[in-house]
N, C-alpha and C positions, 0 to 999 in steps of 0.2 A: 470611598469604595462604593457607597450607595449611589453616588452620582454616576460613577462609571457603569454600574449595573443598570441604572435607569437608561443611560444612553444606549447600552447594548440591547435592552429589551424594546426600546421605542424606535430605534433606527435600524431599518432592515438592511441598509447598505453596510453598516458596521457589522451586523450579524453575518452577512454574506462574505465580507472581507475576512473576518476571523475564520470562517469556515474554510475558505480557499487557502488561507495561509497555513492552517493546520494540515490540510491535505498536502500542501507543498512540503512542509517540514518533515513529515514522516519518511517519504522516499529519499529526501536529501540526507537525512541522518543515516539511513541505511547505506546510501552511496558512500558517505564519508567513512563509515566503518569499513566498507568493502575496499575503498582505496587505501586505507591505512594498512589493511592486511596485505593488499597487493604490493604496496611499497616495501613491506617487510620481506616478502617473497623475492622481489627484485634485488633488494640489498643482499639477501642471502646468496642469490645466484651470482651477483657481482663478486662477493667475497670468495665463493667457491671457484669462480673463474680465476681470481688472483692467485689462489692456492694452486690451481691446476697449472697455470703458466709458470709459476715459480718452481713447482715440482718438475716440470718438463726440463727446465734448464739445469736444475739440481741433478736430475738423473744422468745427464751427460757428463757433468763434472764428477759425480760419484763413480761412474763407470771408469773414467780416466784415473781417478785417485786409487780405486781398487786395483786397477792394472799396474799402476806404479808401485803400490805397496807389495803386490804379489811378486813382481819381477825383481824388486830390490831385495826382498826377503830371500828369494831363491838365489840371487847372486851372492848375498852375504854368506850363504852356506857353501859356496863353491870351494872345492878342495884346492884347485889351482890358485884361487885368490888367497886362501889362508897360507898355503905353502910359500907363495911369493912374498906375502906380508911378513912372514917370520924369518926371511933370509936377512942376514946381517953381513954376509960376505959376497963380494962381487966376483964371479968367475965366468967361464965360457958359457955356462947354462943360464946365466942370469938374464941376458937379453932375450934368449929364446923363450924362457918362461914368461917374461914380461909380455912378449908378443902373443903368447897363448892366452894370457889373462885379458889382453886388449880384445882379441878376437872373440872370446866367449862373452865378454861384456857387451860388445857392439852387436853381436848376433842376437842376444836376448832383447836388446832395445829395438833393433830393426824389426824383429818379429812382431812386437806389440804395436809399434807405430803410435806412441803416446804423444799427443799434441801439447800436453801441459808442460813437457820438458823443454826448457829453453837451452840450458847448458848442463852438462853432467861430467863428473870426473871422480877419480878415486884417490884419496889421500892415505899415505902409509906413514905411520908414526915412526917405525923402526929406522928408516933411512931418510925420513923427512923429504919424501918425493911425492910427485903427483903424476898420475896417468891422465892425459887429456888429449882428445882428438888423435888417438893412435900414436902418441909421443910421450916420452918420459921427461919430466921437468924437475929440476931442483926447485925448492920453494922460493929461493931468492930470485930465480928467473921467472917463476910462475906469478910472482907478485905483480907484474905488469897487467896480467889478466884480471887480477883481483881489483886493481885500481880502475880498470875499464868497466868493471861491474859496480862501480860506486861503493866499494867497501874499503874500510880501513884495514890495514894488515893485522893490527892487534885484534880487531873485531873478528876477522876471519880465523885467527888462531883460536879465539874463544869458541867459535862455532865448531871447529873440527876437533878441538881437544876435549875429549870426554873419556877418561881412562877406564872407568869401571862400568858405566851404565850401558846396557845392550839395547835399551829401548829406542826405537826410531822416534824422531821428533821433528817438528817444524821450527825453523829459526827465522825470525823477522829482523832484518837489518835496520840500522838507524835511518836509512833512506827509504825504508818501506819494502825492500826486496824480500822475497820469500824463498827459502831453501828447505829441502827435505833431507835430513841427515840419517843415515842408517849405519851404525857402528858394526864392526865385525871383529871376531877374535878367533884364535885357534882352539881354545878350550872354553868350557862353560864358565870357568872361573879364571880370574887373572885379568891383566890389562888388555885393552883393545889394541889390535894391530893397526887399525885405521878406520876410515869411514867412507861410505859411498855418498856422494853429494849430488843432489839434483836441484838446479835452479829452476823454480817454477815460473812459467810464462804467464804473467798476470793478464796479458792481452788475450790469451786463449780463454782464461776464465771469463773475462768481460765479453768475449764473443759468444760464449754459451749463455750469457745473461743478456743477450741483445734485445730482449723484450723491454728492457729499461729505456731504450731509445725513445719510446712513445711517451715517456714522462719527462717533463722539463725539470721538475724539482723532486728529489728523492734522496734517501739515505739507504745504502746497502752495506751490510756487515756480514762477514763470514768468520766464525770462530772454529778452531779445531777441537778435537776431543778433549784437550786439556784446558778448554775455555780461553785459549790464547787468540787474540784478534789477529787474523792473518790476511784479511782483505777488507778494505773499506772504500766507499765513495760517500762522503758525508756532506751533501749539499745543504742539509737542514741543520747542521751542527748538533746532531742528536746523540753523539757518542757518550756524553756524560750522563744521559738520561736512560741508558740501557738498563733493563731490569734483569736480575738473575732468574726471575720466574720464567723468562723466555728461553733459557739456555737448554732445557731438556724436554721441551714439549713442541707441539705443533698446533697452530690455531691462528685466530685473528682477534685483535683487541683494538678498541677505539679509546685512545687516551687524549683528552682535551681536543685539539684540532687535528690530530694525526690518526691514521689508520695503520696498524702495525700487523704485518703478516710474519709469523715465525715458524720455521719448519726444521725438524731434526732429521738429518739424513742417515742412511744406513751405516755410513762409515764413521759416525759420531760427530760429524761437523754440524754446526748450527747456522742456519741462514736467516737473517732478519732483514725485512724490507719495510721501510717507513715511508709512507706517502701522506701528503696533506689530504684531508677528507675531501676537499673540493676537487682534487685530482682523482682520488680513488673512486669516488662516487659521482663522477661527472655525469654519467648517463642517467643515474637516479635523480639528480638535481634537475636535469632538463625535463624528465618525465613529471616530477612534482610541479614544476612551473606550468607545464602544459595542462595538467589536471586542474590546478588552481584557477587558471583562466577559464576552463570549461565550467567549473563549479560557480564562479562569480557570474559568468554569462547566464547559466541556468537559473540562478537565484534572481537576477535582474529581470530576465524574461518572465519568470514565474510570478513575480510581484506585479509586473505590468499587466499580465493576463488576469491576475486576481482582482486588481483594482477595476479593470474593464468589466469583468463579469459581475462584480459586486453591484455595479450600476444598472445592470439589467434586471428585468422583472422575472419572477418565477423562482422555483427552487433550484439551488446551485447545481446539484448533480444532474437533474433532468435537463437543465439548460446545456450543460457540457455534453451530455450524451446525445442530445438532439442535434448538436453541431456535428458529431461524429456520424450520425445516421441520417443526415439531411438528404441523402440521395433517395430515401424511401419515405415520402410524406405520410403515407397511410400507416406504416409501422410506427412512425414517430407519434402519430395521434393516438393510436390504440394502446401502445405499451407504456406502462409506467414502471421504470426500472426500480426494483426494490433492493437489489444487492449487486455487488460487482460481478458475482458469478453469473447472474442473469444477463448482465450487459455483455460480457464476453461471449456467452452462448449465442445471444441474438446477433452480435456482429459477425461471428463465424458463420451463422446460419444464412446470412444475407450477403456474404462476400465469398463467392466460390473461388476467386483467385487466391485469396489468403489461405483458404483451406488447402488448395493445391500446393502452394509454396511450403506450408507446414509439413505436408506429407512427402514433398519432393526432396530427397536427400542426396541426389546425385552430385551437386556441387561439392558437398563435403566428402563424398566418396572419391571424387576426382582429385581433390586436394590431398587426401590420404594416399591415393594411388601414386601420385607423382612424388610425394614425400618418401614413400617406401622404395620407389624406383631409383631415386637419386641417392638414397642412403643405402642401397644394395640390400634391402630387407627381404626381397623375394627369394625363395629357396630354389624354385625351378620355373620353367616356362609355363607349365600347366597352371601354377598358382598365379603367375603374372597375367595370363590370358583371362583367367576366371575373374580376377579383380577388375581388369579393364572392361570386360563385358558388363559386370555389375555396375560400374560407374558410367556406362554408356560411351566408352571410348573405343573407336574402331581402329585397330592396329593393322592396317592393310599394307603398309610399306615394307620394303626390304632393307632400306638404308636410312639412317637417321643422322642428323648433325645437331650438336648443341651450341647455342649462342648464349653468351652471358653479357648483359648490358647493365651499365651503371649510370643513373641520372646524376646531373650536377657533378660532372667528372672531377672537378677541382675541389669538391667539398668533402669533408670527412663526416662519417656517420654520427659521431658524437658532437658535431658542431651544428647540426641542423636545428633551426628554430621552429616554432609552432607553425608559422606561415609556410615554411618550406615543406613540412610534413604534409600539409593539405595539398600543396602543389604537386608533391611527389605522387600522392595517391591518385590525383586526377590525371597527371601526365602519364603515369605508368599505364593506366587504363587506355588512354588515347593511343599510346604506342602499340599496345597489344591489338587494339582494334584496327589500327593502321596496317600492321603487318598481316593480320588475318584477312583483311579485305583485299590485299594486293598479292598475297602468296597463294598460288593455285593449289598447292598440296596441303594436307592436314598439318596443323601446327598446334602445340600446346605450350602453356606458360606456367611457371611456378616461381613465386616470390621467395627469394632466398632470405632477404631482409628488407628493410625499408627502402634502400636505394638500389639494390641489386636484384635482377630477375633472370631466371634461366628460361630459355625458349628451346623446345625440342621440335625440330623441323623434319618432315619426311622429305628426303632428297633422292635424286638419281646419283649415279657415280660422280657426275660433275656438279659442283656447288656454285658455279659462276652466277646463276640467276639469283641465288640467295645473297651472295656478296654484293651484287648490284643493288638489290632491294635494301640491304643494310646501309649502304652508302646513301641511297635516296632518303631513307628514314632519318639518318644523321643530319643531312642537309635540311630536311623539312623541319626538324626540331629546332635547329639554329635559326632558320628564317621565320618560323611562326611564333616560337616561344622564347627565343634567345637562350635555349638550354643546350649545353654541351654534354655529350655522352661518350663513354668508352665502350667498345664492343670487342669481345673475344670470340673466336670461332674455333671449334674443335675439329678433329679429324672425323671422317665418316665412320659411323658405328653400324655393324651388321647384326649385332645381338643386343637386344634391349637389356638383358641381364647385366651387360658390361657398360651400360650407359653412364654409370657413376664415374668411370675412368674418363669419359668424354667431358663430363661436367668439370672434373679437375683440370682438363686441358683448356676448356673455355675460360675458366676462372684465371688460370695462369696467363693465358693470352691477353685477357682484359687488363690484368694488373701490369702487363708489360707495355701498355699504351703510354707513350711519352710525347711531349711537345705537341706537334701537329698531327701525329699518327694516332687517330682515334679508333681505327679498326685494325685488329691484329689477328692473323691466323696462327694457330698453335704450331710450334716446331720444338724439337728437343732443345735447341739452343736457348729457348726462353726459360728452361728449368734450371734449378741449382744442381748442376751435375757434380759439384764438389762433394756432395753427400750421397750415401747409398739410398736406394728407393725401397721403402717398406712402409706404406701408409697403414693407418689404423684399420681401414676397411678390409684390406687384404688379410691382416693379422686376425681380425674378428672372423672373417669367412673361413680362414684355414682352421682356426680353433673349433668353430661350429661344425665344419665339415669332418674333422677328425673325430670329434665327439659323437657325431651321428653316423660315422662310417661312410660318408658321401665322398668316395674317391674322385668322382668326376669333378666336383666342385674344388677339391684340394688340388687336383692336377691342373685345372685352369688357372688357379692363383700362382702355382709354381712356374707355369709358362710365362705369366706376366712378369714375375720377379726376375726370371732369367733374361727375358728380352730387355726389360728396363735397365737392369744393373750391368749386364755384360755386353749386350748388343748395342745399347745406346750410351751408357755411361762409362763402359770399359774400366771397371773398378781396379784401382791399384791394390797392392797388398794390404796397405793400412785400412782402406775402406772395406776391402773384402773381409778382413778379420772382424771389423765391427758388424758387418752384415751377418757373419757367421755367429757371432755372440748373440745377436738378436734372435737368430733362427734356433740356436740351441736352447735359449731360454724358453721359446715357444714349445719346443719338443720336450723340454724338461717338465713343463706343466702337464703334458700328456702322460709323462712317466708317473707323476704323482696321482693322477686321476685314474689311469688305466693300468698301472703296474708295469710300464714298459721297460724293456731291458736297457740299462745304461751303457752296455757294451756297444750298442749300435751308435751311440754318440761318439765314443772313442774311435769307432771305425770311420765315422764322418770326419773327425778331426785329422785323420791321416791325410785326407784329400786336401785339407787346409795347409798342412805342413809342406806338401809337395806343390802348392799353387805357384804357377809361373805365368799366369795370364790366361791359361786354358781352363775353363770352368766345366767342361763336359763331364769329367769324372765326378766332380763334386755334386753336380745336380743329378747324376745317375744314382749316386748313393743316397742323396736326400730323397729322391723320388721313391727309391726302394723302401726307405724307412717310413715315409708317410703312407705309402700303399699298404705296408705291413700293419701299421697302426689301424688303418681303416678296415682291413681284413679282420683283425682281432676284435674290433668293435662289432662288426657284423656278426662274427661267430658268437660273441658273448650275448649279443641281442637275440640271435636265433635260439641259443641255448636257454636264455631267460624266458623267451616267449613260449618255448616248448614246455618249460616247467610250469608256467602260468596256465597254459591250456590243460596240462595234466591235473593241476589243482582244481580248475574249473570243472573238469569232467568228474572228478571225485566228488566235488561239492554237489553236482547234479545227481549223481548216483545216490548220495546220502539224503537228498531232499526232494527227490522226484515226486513224493506223495504230497508235497505242498501245492495246493491248487493255485496259489499266487506266484509260483516260481516262473520267472521270465527274464528277459534281457535286463529289464530295469532293476529288478531285485538283485540279480547276480552282479550287475554293474556296480551297484552301491556296495555290495559285499567286497568286491575286489578293487574298488576305487577307480573305475574307468567309465567312459560314456557308453551308451548302448551301441552307437555306430561303430566305435573302435572295437568293442567287445565282439560284435557280430563279424567284423572283418577278420580279426586275428583268429577267431574260433574257426571260421571256415577254412582259413589258410592252414591252421595247425591240425584240425580234426578231419578235414576233407569233406565236411558236410555242414549244413546250416545248424545253428543252435537249436532252432525249433524242431528240426528233423531228428537231431540227436536225443533231445528230451522226450520226444514222442516215441522214439524207438525203445528207450529205457522203460518207459511206462508200459508200452505194449508187450515187451518181452516179459516184464514182471506179471502183467495181466494174464499172459498165456500160462505161466506157471501156476497162478492162483486158480485159473479155470479148470485145471486138471483135478482139483478137489471139488467134488459134487456139493459139499456143504457151503461153498462160497457162491452166493448169488451174483448175478451180473451187476446189480446195483451196488452191492458191497465191494465187488472188485473195482468198479469204476471209481468209487469214493476212495478206496485204499491207494490207488495209483495216481490220484491228484486231479480227477475230472470233476467239475462242478455239477454236471448233469449226465444222465445216462445216454442222452441223445448225442452229445458231443463225443462221448466215449465210443459209442457204436460207429459213428462216422470215422473217427481216427482209427479204430480197429480194422474196419473194412478197407480203409485207404492203405493201411500197412500190410495186412494179412490177406486181403482179397476176398474175405468172407466175414460174416457177422460173428459176434461172440457166441451166440447160440449154435450156429453152424459149426464153429470151431470145436465147441464142447461135444457136439454130437459125433 
């Protein structure tokens, strides 16, 4: 130890090296702690994303199952069904009644349009017959269908035979088929007359879970409310490892090498998704590898610099700082830096460019502006123009077009390595510079993620020049950098508040690029028209609009929904009913928060029952309901505001003698800003806050001046003025004469 101490004291190079290494270790330790916290945040975000994707698929299945349970329960209570099931004698009315049961059964299923149903039929115990596809079958004849469905006849008998239990249940066959059985009876007690049987289409369930396609190895299990396994895809052979702890909860758990997501649905079903950790956290693993390379590089470079500087003469910190300030020899000679605070102050003082960059926040405002624009965060045009002006963006065009482009077209976001990330950053900037230099009209860019960028271009009615420039840019990237790109072009937008829709169009067009077609223009044919159109942004803007009473915003969203769903997609009855369910859920939320009348929803349902492809009546009723909600909100807001103004006026009348009374103090008392208080007070009272307060004080002063014993000074102090001079000025301004003249 003494030997080491002697070397340290006698060898200046060792002292300098230890000094630099210590300076290096402190920030690295801080960075490592920060990266650890950041990795935890990323892992949490990935877990939340997994839950969100799974919940999205579950919601669709849940909706179908609820519809199936509702219609089956309704049908099991049918009088026609019970009467027919109780008949034991065949007569002239038997066939007619059977047709009536068939018609009622088919109409109920046709109305709901449930995709989960593959086959459905009614079994009657009393006569051992089956109604299937508008026909009556004896069981011995119906047996051929049973065999086609990969069921043994005895197994089918056990499934249908349940003499006493009225409880609907799911039945899993030996071959893995899934059936939903709903018994029915004439009386509450006694034997069952038969059962409604629905064969579940497992392909439809798998379609709702199509997000699983992005994983190569996984296990997916679905259990019903009785904890019976009704669906499985077990590529990990994980069935035997399932824990009952996951059957009634929702969450994420890491067990050994697997990440397990388990969610309990509203209908009592439990969904369990098992993924290998390297698959579930693929994005995080890539990020950790990238950060580790950066840390190793930083440590290596820091050690090399430490060794080099240790060999130099002079004090370590002064040597380092003299390198930073080498551009100013005089300052380097005169100043001896005593602390880090002095160093930073001196660098800033002698570097005007750095000061300007620190104070210049427009790049951040621009990024925030385009984020809010694309996410439809702006409430109105006035707010949009104000934020654009603040960010230094000149919006002079009348028409705009959105372009979405993706670098490395054949590469996946989660497969990019560290080198590709750096290439993407550089090439993205080159592309934006290339387009800005050659495009004559204003254009702006916003990075959606690492590989994808949105460009907003000012255009005329014709976008030919823009298309030619994009083709030129594509060819330039291939020739110069051997980088292939995909490009999507939206339709022309005339209102920037609706640019989010054009961003959707550009993204859809870009994703449709195939084979050698690298530039695609948006058309309706590129969208999935098999489903109804109701994106989250429209739902959010409608909810916000109705809660704030902004009828113009709500009306705009309704027009988009009508155009997309009925002018473009021509919804059939099944998709229209699903669209209607989504809309009634949204309206029901308003009922809970605003106390809205449920009768209006029933009135809207009438238009659904009468739907024959013509949507005008439906949207007229829907528009009426939404407009009425907005009107109620506006009326309630106006009423509430009047009440607040009345309370504020009473507060002023009670506290006018407080010399400190003003907008600030009243704002704190009523929980609002000075600006907002001033605005609503002027709207409600018809005069400024200051004028009202002054009028109260002067009116009171006039009454007090009528008493000769009250001096002017006493009156001024009693009504809330700090000085007699300010009281005299206010009195003369209001009354037209001084207090002394008024008293005389």
